[in-house]
BADORO-578019 format. One record per residue (C-alpha): residue in one letter; x, y, z. Coordinates in pm, 1 decimal. Example, Ala and Ser with C-alpha at 12.3 -4.5 7.8 and 13.67 -1.06 7.14 Angstrom:
// BADORO-578019
resn:a, u:1230.0, v:-450.0, w:780.0
resn:s, u:1367.0, v:-106.0, w:714.0
This chain:
// BADORO-578019
resn:x, u:8011.2, v:3329.3, w:7817.0
resn:x, u:8202.3, v:3070.2, w:7581.7
resn:x, u:8429.2, v:2860.6, w:7756.6
resn:x, u:8701.7, v:2698.8, w:7516.9
resn:x, u:8824.4, v:2344.7, w:7614.3
resn:x, u:9213.5, v:2462.1, w:7583.3
resn:x, u:9304.7, v:2802.6, w:7513.0
resn:x, u:9681.5, v:2805.1, w:7339.4
resn:x, u:9647.1, v:3149.1, w:7231.0
resn:x, u:9632.1, v:3276.1, w:7581.0
resn:x, u:9916.4, v:3081.7, w:7673.9
resn:x, u:10110.2, v:3231.7, w:7366.9
resn:x, u:10021.0, v:3572.1, w:7488.3
resn:x, u:10147.4, v:3556.2, w:7832.7
resn:x, u:10519.5, v:3435.3, w:7679.2
resn:x, u:10498.8, v:3625.1, w:7332.5
resn:x, u:10833.9, v:3769.8, w:7376.5
resn:x, u:11034.6, v:3447.2, w:7478.9
resn:x, u:10854.6, v:3253.3, w:7192.6
resn:x, u:10900.4, v:3499.4, w:6926.2
resn:x, u:11248.5, v:3518.5, w:7045.4
resn:x, u:11323.2, v:3140.0, w:7030.2
resn:x, u:11166.2, v:3128.1, w:6693.7
resn:x, u:11354.9, v:3385.6, w:6556.1
resn:x, u:11702.4, v:3251.4, w:6670.5
resn:x, u:11627.9, v:2925.2, w:6512.2
resn:x, u:11533.0, v:3079.3, w:6178.9
resn:x, u:11829.9, v:3307.8, w:6181.8
resn:x, u:12075.3, v:3043.4, w:6235.3
resn:x, u:11886.7, v:2781.6, w:6048.1
resn:x, u:11928.8, v:2539.6, w:6305.9
resn:x, u:11637.1, v:2337.2, w:6179.0
resn:x, u:11732.4, v:1961.8, w:6233.8
resn:x, u:11893.9, v:1890.8, w:6556.2
resn:x, u:12155.9, v:2113.4, w:6650.9
resn:x, u:12230.5, v:2354.7, w:6951.7
resn:x, u:11878.4, v:2401.8, w:7025.1
resn:x, u:11765.5, v:2035.8, w:7051.0
resn:x, u:12103.0, v:1983.3, w:7253.7
resn:x, u:12003.4, v:2265.2, w:7481.7
resn:x, u:11672.5, v:2118.3, w:7550.0
resn:x, u:11790.2, v:1769.4, w:7624.8
resn:x, u:12035.4, v:1916.5, w:7834.6
resn:x, u:11738.7, v:2131.4, w:8059.4
resn:x, u:11516.2, v:1837.0, w:8049.5
resn:x, u:11791.5, v:1606.0, w:8206.8
resn:x, u:11857.1, v:1861.9, w:8477.8
resn:x, u:11471.4, v:1929.6, w:8559.9
resn:x, u:11427.0, v:1548.1, w:8595.0
resn:x, u:11778.2, v:1471.1, w:8720.9
resn:x, u:11844.9, v:1173.9, w:8456.7
resn:x, u:12151.1, v:1125.0, w:8268.1
resn:x, u:11990.6, v:1114.3, w:7922.0
resn:x, u:11703.8, v:1265.7, w:7752.7
resn:x, u:11697.5, v:1162.3, w:7370.0
resn:x, u:11448.9, v:1410.0, w:7190.6
resn:x, u:11251.5, v:1230.6, w:6885.3
resn:x, u:10981.2, v:1329.3, w:6647.6
resn:x, u:10699.1, v:1253.3, w:6873.4
resn:x, u:10580.0, v:1058.2, w:7205.4
resn:x, u:10458.7, v:745.1, w:6980.7
resn:x, u:10787.7, v:695.8, w:6833.5
resn:x, u:10938.2, v:701.4, w:7166.2
resn:x, u:10766.0, v:412.7, w:7276.6
resn:x, u:10827.6, v:211.3, w:6963.4
resn:x, u:11198.3, v:303.5, w:6980.6
resn:x, u:11253.4, v:207.0, w:7341.8
resn:x, u:11062.1, v:-125.2, w:7269.0
resn:x, u:11286.6, v:-212.7, w:6961.7
resn:x, u:11629.7, v:-95.4, w:7137.2
resn:x, u:11513.5, v:-343.9, w:7439.3
resn:x, u:11472.2, v:-618.8, w:7188.1
resn:x, u:11134.4, v:-656.6, w:7190.6
resn:x, u:10924.7, v:-789.9, w:6906.0
resn:x, u:10797.3, v:-1136.3, w:6740.7
resn:x, u:10683.6, v:-1374.2, w:6944.1
resn:x, u:10673.3, v:-1139.7, w:7280.6
resn:x, u:10391.1, v:-976.4, w:7466.1
resn:x, u:10348.0, v:-638.4, w:7631.4
resn:x, u:10104.1, v:-553.7, w:7881.1
resn:x, u:9944.9, v:-223.8, w:7883.9
resn:x, u:9640.3, v:-16.0, w:8021.0
resn:x, u:9283.9, v:-91.8, w:7839.9
resn:x, u:9231.1, v:285.4, w:7893.7
resn:x, u:9471.5, v:555.4, w:7673.1
resn:x, u:9543.5, v:665.9, w:7340.7
resn:x, u:9596.7, v:417.9, w:7069.9
resn:x, u:9935.1, v:522.5, w:7023.2
resn:x, u:10057.2, v:337.0, w:7340.6
resn:x, u:9904.3, v:20.9, w:7215.1
resn:x, u:9989.6, v:66.8, w:6835.3
resn:x, u:10346.0, v:74.8, w:6912.8
resn:x, u:10377.6, v:-252.8, w:7058.8
resn:x, u:10211.0, v:-404.4, w:6747.6
resn:x, u:10443.7, v:-211.9, w:6523.7
resn:x, u:10731.0, v:-348.5, w:6724.3
resn:x, u:10610.1, v:-688.2, w:6620.8
resn:x, u:10488.0, v:-807.7, w:6972.0
resn:x, u:10133.6, v:-878.9, w:7105.9
resn:x, u:9944.4, v:-607.1, w:7290.1
resn:x, u:9807.5, v:-753.2, w:7617.5
resn:x, u:9543.4, v:-510.4, w:7776.8
resn:x, u:9470.6, v:-500.2, w:8149.9
resn:x, u:9190.0, v:-331.3, w:8335.1
resn:x, u:9232.6, v:-7.6, w:8531.1
resn:x, u:9185.7, v:75.0, w:8880.4
resn:x, u:8835.4, v:197.8, w:8978.2
resn:x, u:8943.0, v:524.6, w:9138.5
resn:x, u:9234.9, v:644.1, w:8948.5
resn:x, u:9177.0, v:530.5, w:8569.1
resn:x, u:9545.6, v:413.5, w:8598.6
resn:x, u:9625.1, v:27.9, w:8490.0
resn:x, u:9526.3, v:-199.2, w:8769.2
resn:x, u:9861.4, v:-411.0, w:8921.5
resn:x, u:9616.9, v:-696.1, w:9008.1
resn:x, u:9511.4, v:-759.3, w:8660.0
resn:x, u:9871.1, v:-724.6, w:8542.7
resn:x, u:9987.0, v:-1029.9, w:8735.7
resn:x, u:9667.2, v:-1229.2, w:8576.6
resn:x, u:9775.4, v:-1125.7, w:8211.3
resn:x, u:10128.8, v:-1228.5, w:8249.1
resn:x, u:10265.4, v:-1546.3, w:8049.7
resn:x, u:10576.1, v:-1715.0, w:7949.1
resn:x, u:10615.9, v:-1467.5, w:7660.0
resn:x, u:10564.5, v:-1144.7, w:7842.0
resn:x, u:10878.8, v:-933.5, w:7826.9
resn:x, u:10709.7, v:-537.4, w:7924.1
resn:x, u:10458.4, v:-348.7, w:8107.6
resn:x, u:10401.0, v:-12.1, w:8011.8
resn:x, u:10204.2, v:203.9, w:8259.5
resn:x, u:10028.6, v:483.7, w:8152.7
resn:x, u:10009.6, v:783.9, w:8372.8
resn:x, u:9673.3, v:893.7, w:8286.5
resn:x, u:9529.5, v:1253.6, w:8272.3
resn:x, u:9806.8, v:1365.7, w:8490.5
resn:x, u:9806.1, v:1119.5, w:8746.6
resn:x, u:10101.0, v:824.2, w:8806.6
resn:x, u:9993.9, v:463.1, w:8808.9
resn:x, u:10073.5, v:240.4, w:9107.1
resn:x, u:10428.8, v:228.4, w:9049.6
resn:x, u:10539.4, v:12.4, w:9344.2
resn:x, u:10345.1, v:-234.6, w:9303.5
resn:x, u:10429.1, v:-233.6, w:8905.6
resn:x, u:10791.4, v:-231.1, w:8988.9
resn:x, u:10755.5, v:-529.2, w:9219.8
resn:x, u:10578.8, v:-722.6, w:8952.9
resn:x, u:10849.9, v:-654.8, w:8700.8
resn:x, u:11113.8, v:-729.6, w:8927.5
resn:x, u:11004.4, v:-1071.4, w:9021.8
resn:x, u:10910.1, v:-1146.0, w:8656.6
resn:x, u:11239.7, v:-989.5, w:8503.3
resn:x, u:10996.9, v:-724.3, w:8282.6
resn:x, u:11121.0, v:-419.8, w:8123.5
resn:x, u:10885.5, v:-75.0, w:8242.2
resn:x, u:10826.5, v:180.4, w:8010.1
resn:x, u:10645.6, v:444.2, w:8171.1
resn:x, u:10400.7, v:664.9, w:7907.9
resn:x, u:10429.3, v:969.2, w:8038.9
resn:x, u:10253.2, v:1182.6, w:7782.1
resn:x, u:9984.4, v:1309.6, w:8005.7
resn:x, u:10199.6, v:1360.0, w:8325.1
resn:x, u:10482.9, v:1615.5, w:8290.7
resn:x, u:10629.0, v:1652.9, w:8636.6
resn:x, u:10369.6, v:1427.9, w:8802.8
resn:x, u:10516.3, v:1251.2, w:9118.3
resn:x, u:10467.3, v:923.2, w:9270.3
resn:x, u:10606.5, v:903.1, w:9634.2
resn:x, u:10863.4, v:1201.9, w:9587.6
resn:x, u:10983.5, v:1070.5, w:9247.8
resn:x, u:10878.3, v:1211.3, w:8910.2
resn:x, u:10673.7, v:974.0, w:8692.7
resn:x, u:10915.1, v:870.1, w:8412.0
resn:x, u:11220.8, v:823.4, w:8616.8
resn:x, u:11079.7, v:527.7, w:8816.9
resn:x, u:11093.8, v:217.6, w:8515.0
resn:x, u:11360.8, v:147.5, w:8258.3
resn:x, u:11251.4, v:447.1, w:8046.2
resn:x, u:10997.5, v:752.3, w:8056.4
resn:x, u:10866.5, v:835.3, w:7725.6
resn:x, u:10699.7, v:1209.0, w:7698.5
resn:x, u:10485.3, v:1370.6, w:7430.9
resn:x, u:10500.0, v:1746.6, w:7345.2
resn:x, u:10177.7, v:1746.6, w:7134.3
resn:x, u:10099.0, v:2137.9, w:7167.7
resn:x, u:9795.4, v:2084.1, w:7415.8
resn:x, u:10013.0, v:1859.0, w:7656.9
resn:x, u:10118.9, v:2074.9, w:7988.5
resn:x, u:10424.2, v:2119.3, w:7829.8
resn:x, u:10349.4, v:2134.2, w:7473.8
resn:x, u:10551.0, v:2240.3, w:7137.4
resn:x, u:10409.6, v:2409.9, w:6842.4
resn:x, u:10388.7, v:2057.6, w:6635.2
resn:x, u:10472.4, v:1708.4, w:6711.6
resn:x, u:10789.3, v:1662.8, w:6934.4
resn:x, u:10868.3, v:1398.1, w:7217.9
resn:x, u:11123.4, v:1244.3, w:7384.6
resn:x, u:11261.1, v:962.8, w:7622.5
resn:x, u:11414.3, v:974.5, w:7932.1
resn:x, u:11635.5, v:695.8, w:8119.4
resn:x, u:11933.8, v:655.0, w:8318.0
resn:x, u:12058.3, v:378.7, w:8136.2
resn:x, u:12360.4, v:501.2, w:7891.8
resn:x, u:12393.3, v:206.1, w:7689.2
resn:x, u:12013.5, v:210.6, w:7607.9
resn:x, u:12007.9, v:548.9, w:7570.9
resn:x, u:12306.6, v:513.4, w:7314.7
resn:x, u:12095.3, v:277.5, w:7111.5
resn:x, u:11788.7, v:487.4, w:7112.7
resn:x, u:11994.9, v:790.6, w:6984.7
resn:x, u:12141.0, v:596.7, w:6718.0
resn:x, u:11791.4, v:428.9, w:6592.5
resn:x, u:11622.5, v:761.7, w:6591.0
resn:x, u:11852.1, v:868.6, w:6342.4
resn:x, u:11887.5, v:606.5, w:6074.5
resn:x, u:12117.9, v:406.2, w:6305.2
resn:x, u:12381.6, v:675.5, w:6186.6
resn:x, u:12696.8, v:708.6, w:6391.2
resn:x, u:12827.1, v:985.8, w:6136.2
resn:x, u:12742.3, v:1129.0, w:5790.8
resn:x, u:12904.1, v:832.9, w:5639.8
resn:x, u:12850.8, v:529.2, w:5857.9
resn:x, u:12542.8, v:367.3, w:5991.2
resn:x, u:12562.9, v:90.7, w:6282.1
resn:x, u:12223.0, v:-36.6, w:6182.3
resn:x, u:11878.5, v:48.4, w:6004.0
resn:x, u:11681.8, v:296.8, w:6211.0
resn:x, u:11400.0, v:534.9, w:6170.3
resn:x, u:11344.1, v:928.6, w:6088.0
resn:x, u:11224.4, v:1045.2, w:6445.9
resn:x, u:11427.6, v:1382.3, w:6523.1
resn:x, u:11278.0, v:1667.7, w:6711.1
resn:x, u:11371.6, v:1981.9, w:6471.1
resn:x, u:11522.4, v:2286.9, w:6634.1
resn:x, u:11218.5, v:2515.6, w:6634.4
resn:x, u:11026.1, v:2295.5, w:6884.0
resn:x, u:11311.0, v:2247.5, w:7093.5
resn:x, u:11379.6, v:2621.6, w:7119.2
resn:x, u:11011.7, v:2662.1, w:7190.0
resn:x, u:11002.0, v:2374.7, w:7451.4
resn:x, u:11322.5, v:2560.6, w:7623.9
resn:x, u:11106.6, v:2902.4, w:7649.2
resn:x, u:10814.9, v:2733.2, w:7795.1
resn:x, u:11004.0, v:2471.2, w:8016.5
resn:x, u:11089.9, v:2710.2, w:8338.3
resn:x, u:10691.6, v:2786.9, w:8343.1
resn:x, u:10549.7, v:2413.2, w:8357.2
resn:x, u:10579.0, v:2361.5, w:8728.5
resn:x, u:10356.3, v:2700.4, w:8799.0
resn:x, u:10120.9, v:2616.7, w:8500.2
resn:x, u:10092.1, v:2275.3, w:8704.6
resn:x, u:9998.6, v:2446.8, w:9021.9
resn:x, u:9746.1, v:2645.9, w:8840.5
resn:x, u:9600.7, v:2352.8, w:8677.7
resn:x, u:9591.9, v:2232.8, w:9035.5
resn:x, u:9418.7, v:2547.2, w:9174.2
resn:x, u:9145.8, v:2521.5, w:8894.3
resn:x, u:9084.4, v:2154.9, w:8953.0
resn:x, u:9019.4, v:2224.7, w:9356.6
resn:x, u:8810.4, v:2509.2, w:9248.0
resn:x, u:8602.3, v:2252.0, w:9032.8
resn:x, u:8600.4, v:2015.5, w:9299.5
resn:x, u:8463.3, v:2255.9, w:9562.6
resn:x, u:8181.6, v:2412.1, w:9324.2
resn:x, u:8057.6, v:2064.9, w:9243.6
resn:x, u:8135.3, v:1840.2, w:9550.6
resn:x, u:7783.5, v:1833.7, w:9615.3
resn:x, u:7633.2, v:1721.2, w:9300.9
resn:x, u:7536.5, v:1391.7, w:9352.6
resn:x, u:7524.6, v:1263.7, w:8984.4
resn:x, u:7873.4, v:1327.0, w:8926.9
resn:x, u:8201.5, v:1176.9, w:9089.8
resn:x, u:8498.5, v:1401.2, w:9091.0
resn:x, u:8851.9, v:1281.7, w:9036.2
resn:x, u:9073.8, v:1112.2, w:9328.1
resn:x, u:9414.4, v:1199.0, w:9367.8
resn:x, u:9642.3, v:909.0, w:9499.0
resn:x, u:9797.2, v:939.1, w:9859.9
resn:x, u:10157.8, v:1078.4, w:9847.4
resn:x, u:10121.9, v:1164.5, w:9487.6
resn:x, u:10148.0, v:1488.1, w:9273.6
resn:x, u:9841.9, v:1504.7, w:9012.8
resn:x, u:9911.5, v:1751.6, w:8740.7
resn:x, u:9560.7, v:1747.0, w:8601.6
resn:x, u:9640.7, v:1754.5, w:8216.7
resn:x, u:9286.7, v:1691.9, w:8207.0
resn:x, u:9002.2, v:1732.1, w:8476.0
resn:x, u:8793.6, v:1415.3, w:8375.6
resn:x, u:8446.3, v:1362.1, w:8571.2
resn:x, u:8238.6, v:1029.5, w:8580.3
resn:x, u:7865.3, v:1177.4, w:8499.3
resn:x, u:7484.1, v:1037.3, w:8475.6
resn:x, u:7357.3, v:1119.2, w:8118.6
resn:x, u:7677.9, v:1206.1, w:8023.2
resn:x, u:7580.9, v:1255.7, w:7628.8
resn:x, u:7318.4, v:1469.4, w:7737.2
resn:x, u:7481.2, v:1664.0, w:7949.2
resn:x, u:7765.4, v:1725.0, w:7713.5
resn:x, u:7513.0, v:1847.1, w:7476.4
resn:x, u:7351.7, v:2092.9, w:7697.2
resn:x, u:7711.0, v:2243.3, w:7805.0
resn:x, u:7784.3, v:2289.3, w:7415.4
resn:x, u:7434.7, v:2493.2, w:7391.0
resn:x, u:7567.3, v:2693.3, w:7668.6
resn:x, u:7919.2, v:2766.1, w:7440.7
resn:x, u:8099.8, v:2510.3, w:7703.7
resn:x, u:8357.5, v:2266.8, w:7507.3
resn:x, u:8378.5, v:1949.6, w:7642.4
resn:x, u:8572.1, v:1631.4, w:7527.8
resn:x, u:8568.4, v:1294.0, w:7597.2
resn:x, u:8921.3, v:1113.3, w:7675.8
resn:x, u:8831.2, v:842.6, w:7536.3
resn:x, u:8494.8, v:747.4, w:7393.3
resn:x, u:8627.8, v:364.1, w:7349.9
resn:x, u:8863.0, v:172.2, w:7592.7
resn:x, u:9125.5, v:26.2, w:7340.8
resn:x, u:9037.5, v:-331.1, w:7365.2
resn:x, u:8676.4, v:-234.1, w:7202.0
resn:x, u:8798.4, v:-58.4, w:6918.6
resn:x, u:8773.5, v:-176.1, w:6567.2
resn:x, u:9145.2, v:-195.8, w:6560.6
resn:x, u:9149.6, v:-451.5, w:6803.1
resn:x, u:8859.1, v:-667.4, w:6743.4
resn:x, u:9071.4, v:-962.8, w:6638.9
resn:x, u:9159.5, v:-982.0, w:7002.2
resn:x, u:8802.8, v:-1109.4, w:7074.4
resn:x, u:8781.9, v:-906.9, w:7387.1
resn:x, u:8450.4, v:-896.2, w:7574.5
resn:x, u:8292.4, v:-646.2, w:7829.6
resn:x, u:8370.4, v:-881.8, w:8119.6
resn:x, u:8734.8, v:-899.1, w:8043.0
resn:x, u:8749.4, v:-508.9, w:8143.9
resn:x, u:8447.2, v:-456.4, w:8382.4
resn:x, u:8588.7, v:-116.7, w:8508.9
resn:x, u:8713.3, v:19.3, w:8178.0
resn:x, u:8361.1, v:-82.5, w:8015.7
resn:x, u:8155.6, v:71.7, w:8291.5
resn:x, u:8353.4, v:397.5, w:8221.5
resn:x, u:8312.4, v:425.3, w:7883.2
resn:x, u:7962.4, v:577.8, w:7869.1
resn:x, u:8034.3, v:805.3, w:8168.3
resn:x, u:8337.0, v:985.1, w:8130.6
resn:x, u:8378.1, v:1371.3, w:8042.1
resn:x, u:8661.2, v:1627.2, w:8020.7
resn:x, u:8592.2, v:1959.4, w:8132.4
resn:x, u:8789.2, v:2290.1, w:8052.4
resn:x, u:9109.8, v:2340.3, w:8203.4
resn:x, u:9391.6, v:2525.4, w:8146.1
resn:x, u:9630.7, v:2751.4, w:8332.6
resn:x, u:9437.0, v:3043.5, w:8216.9
resn:x, u:9105.6, v:2945.7, w:8305.5
resn:x, u:8931.9, v:3210.7, w:8504.8
resn:x, u:8734.0, v:3182.8, w:8807.7
resn:x, u:8431.1, v:3306.0, w:8657.3
resn:x, u:8451.5, v:3046.3, w:8361.7
resn:x, u:8481.3, v:2785.2, w:8593.1
resn:x, u:8173.5, v:2906.5, w:8804.6
resn:x, u:7997.3, v:2928.5, w:8471.5
resn:x, u:8064.7, v:2523.0, w:8371.4
resn:x, u:7968.7, v:2427.8, w:8751.9
resn:x, u:7650.4, v:2646.1, w:8747.0
resn:x, u:7553.2, v:2498.7, w:8379.1
resn:x, u:7605.3, v:2151.7, w:8530.8
resn:x, u:7409.3, v:2192.5, w:8790.8
resn:x, u:7119.0, v:2356.4, w:8634.9
resn:x, u:7124.2, v:2030.5, w:8379.1
resn:x, u:7060.4, v:1806.8, w:8668.1
resn:x, u:6841.4, v:2016.0, w:8844.3
resn:x, u:6612.4, v:2069.6, w:8540.6
resn:x, u:6656.9, v:1705.3, w:8495.7
resn:x, u:6509.2, v:1607.8, w:8840.1
resn:x, u:6216.3, v:1858.2, w:8829.5
């Protein structure tokens, strides 16, 4: 049996008529840049999230950068973010002209540790970017309390957390802004790069919308220099077709995750994901911690089971941030987790038989190693 890490073909087949119609409509109307399909998706996303503004952009990375710039963050400022994320979260801070400051992660949830945030705050700190990692919200009550006391902005990185909830609130509506990626493999994915920023601050939203389109207020006048970061009509139309299905897909991701946890609960060589109380995990990724990770991964590959590592190195230990001169003692939890984390196949169309095969293969590996 072959088990893919993700299967976007299966998703397409389940929505083929809707997707094909969505693409055809845009092509027939040549509504390629901005236009009614982009506006339609923005309104739909605003409605789903209960927010006043959804600003469509070219990708999630641009969203964080644009939010930072329009909050006036730049040279001389510091922004705190998680030691564990994709580099996009951190590089946007540097691109905005500020200094990236990393905080360690919580032991159980892989999200930024509020206690370490407090340790990293200086007089130069302007913002916090919590990352809702693997599909689970960060500890937002504590983060918002810290930000409120210190007068800091909070930009939520929701790239892996579409419709995740924290104590009844959707991730992305708690801070000053929530930034989403619609990379194809996300819980809500386009067929190329796309993203958006949501906020209830109308003035902030207006600035971001202008900045994402060269600072243009019409075809003649520009209020300021901006960037070119526009969602195209094809991506918007595809996202509109997929949007009504996301909650059901998330439900299925939870269902598959519960099956994994049931089948692997007595394997003492691995640590299964934990779900924060009063929160809704959307399991963008199903990540275990395991002994002999690389050996296990090679064994699973020999069984035609695809796995991935999210991510092989914590951000402070990347070559890109060598200049910050971090040591493993600075981020003990992130450092310990690096050689242990492994992402197993997970997507709504994954079958019981495939999950059973993955679980049985993991059992076989550890059984062989103990004999």
